[in-house]
Structures are given as structure tokens and as C-alpha cells.
C-alpha positions in Angstrom: 40.8 10.1 13.7 40.4 13.8 14.0 39.2 13.2 17.7 42.0 10.6 18.6 45.1 11.8 18.5 46.8 8.2 19.1 45.5 7.4 15.6 48.2 7.3 13.0 47.5 7.7 9.4 49.9 8.2 6.7 49.6 10.9 3.9 49.5 8.0 1.9 46.8 6.5 3.5 44.6 10.0 4.3 42.2 9.6 1.0 41.2 5.9 1.5 40.6 6.6 4.9 38.8 9.5 4.6 36.7 8.1 1.6 35.9 5.2 3.8 34.6 7.4 6.6 32.6 9.6 4.4 30.9 6.2 3.4 30.4 5.1 6.8 28.7 8.6 7.8 26.4 8.4 4.3 24.9 5.1 5.4 24.2 6.5 8.8 22.8 9.4 7.8 20.1 7.3 5.4 18.9 4.8 7.8 15.8 6.4 8.9 12.7 4.7 9.8 10.3 4.0 7.6 7.8 2.5 9.4 5.2 5.5 8.8 5.8 4.9 5.1 5.3 1.2 5.1 1.8 1.8 7.3 0.9 4.7 4.4 1.4 2.1 1.8 -0.3 -0.9 3.5 -3.5 1.5 4.0 -3.6 2.6 0.4 -3.1 -0.7 -0.3 -6.4 -1.9 1.8 -8.2 1.0 0.5 -7.5 0.0 -2.9 -8.5 -3.6 -2.4 -11.7 -2.1 -0.9 -12.4 0.2 -3.6 -11.6 -2.2 -6.1 -14.0 -5.2 -4.5 -16.9 -2.9 -4.6 -16.4 -2.3 -8.1 -16.2 -6.0 -8.4 -19.5 -6.5 -6.1 -21.7 -3.7 -7.9 -20.9 -5.6 -11.3 -19.1 -2.7 -12.7 -16.7 -3.8 -15.5 -13.1 -4.2 -14.9 -12.4 -1.4 -17.8 -15.2 0.8 -16.2 -13.9 4.5 -15.2 -14.0 3.7 -11.9 -12.5 0.2 -12.2 -9.8 2.1 -14.3 -9.1 4.6 -11.6 -8.5 2.2 -8.9 -6.3 0.2 -11.2 -4.5 3.7 -12.0 -3.5 4.0 -8.0 -2.8 0.7 -7.8 -0.2 0.4 -10.5 1.4 3.8 -8.9 1.5 2.0 -5.6 2.8 -1.1 -7.1 5.5 1.2 -9.3 6.2 3.3 -5.9 7.1 0.1 -4.1 8.7 -1.8 -6.8 10.5 0.6 -8.5 12.2 -0.5 -11.7 12.2 -3.6 -10.2 9.5 -5.7 -12.8 9.7 -8.9 -10.1 6.8 -7.5 -8.2 4.8 -7.2 -11.5 5.3 -10.8 -12.5 4.4 -11.9 -9.0 0.7 -10.4 -9.1 0.4 -11.6 -12.6 1.3 -15.1 -11.3 -1.3 -14.4 -8.5 -3.9 -13.1 -10.4 -3.8 -16.3 -12.4 -3.9 -18.6 -9.9 -6.9 -21.1 -9.6 -6.2 -22.1 -5.7 -9.0 -20.4 -3.4 -7.0 -18.8 -1.4 -7.4 -15.4 0.3 -3.9 -12.7 0.6 -5.1 -10.3 3.3 -8.4 -10.4 1.5 -7.2 -10.4 -1.9 -8.8 -13.4 -3.4 -8.6 -15.1 -6.7 -11.4 -13.3 -8.1 -10.3 -9.9 -7.1 -6.8 -10.4 -8.3 -8.0 -11.2 -11.6 -10.2 -8.5 -11.3 -7.2 -6.2 -11.1 -5.4 -8.0 -13.4 -8.2 -7.2 -16.0 -8.4 -3.7 -15.0 -4.7 -3.0 -15.3 -5.0 -4.6 -18.7 -7.7 -1.8 -19.5 -5.2 0.8 -18.7 -2.7 -0.6 -21.1 -5.6 -0.8 -23.7 -5.0 -4.5 -23.9 -7.9 -6.5 -26.0 -8.6 -9.2 -23.4 -10.1 -6.6 -20.9 -13.4 -7.9 -20.1 
């Protein structure tokens, strides 16, 4: 509008035009690459999986100190990814309770159930066991 001298904007249209332009500018500034963030989160999730599997394979109780530390890291990452959206937590609970023998990037039902019990232990739920 300020560069193109042929654009005609009336005084009445000016506030709406400037408002629309500011929203377009804001959108273009926020569209940054999140590839590094996604890769970092994926690496953290893999580390959580490996640490949790090690706890499980060693026969550590899901409410033990080490498993709780890993569960705390998992809960932090889940919250970071989902924000205030509780659907992610619900999906994880459903996956943890599936009986079908599936593996999701190394997360088999036993490991998901172990994580579920460890997360339950963080909330001092009585079923941790």
C-alpha cells in the first residue's frame, strides 16, 4: 500500500487495511522451521523409551525412584507436546491398555503399561504396581 502508489485506499478503509496487513506480517514472522525442535523431541522420547525399558528389564518396580525419574521426563515431554490438550494423554492411556501385540517405534504393550503405572505412581495412585 505504501510502496504501490496506484493502490487506492480510502480513509475509512485504512484501519481495516492496516489491521489486515499486520496480521499477514505476524503470520509470516511466526512460520519458522521446527525441524530441530521435532528432532530433539524425538531423541528425548527415544531416550525415555530406552531408559524405561532398562528399568523394566532390570525388574525395577514402576514406582521405584529411577522409573519415577524417567516417568517425570516422559510427563514433561508429553505436556510440552500436547500443551493443554488432554487428548494426547488419553491416547497414551488407551495405547497402554491395548492387549494386541503391537510395537510402536519400540513401544510394545508391556512397555506402555509400565509407563502407565510409572506415571500413575507420580500421581500417588493406589494401582501402581
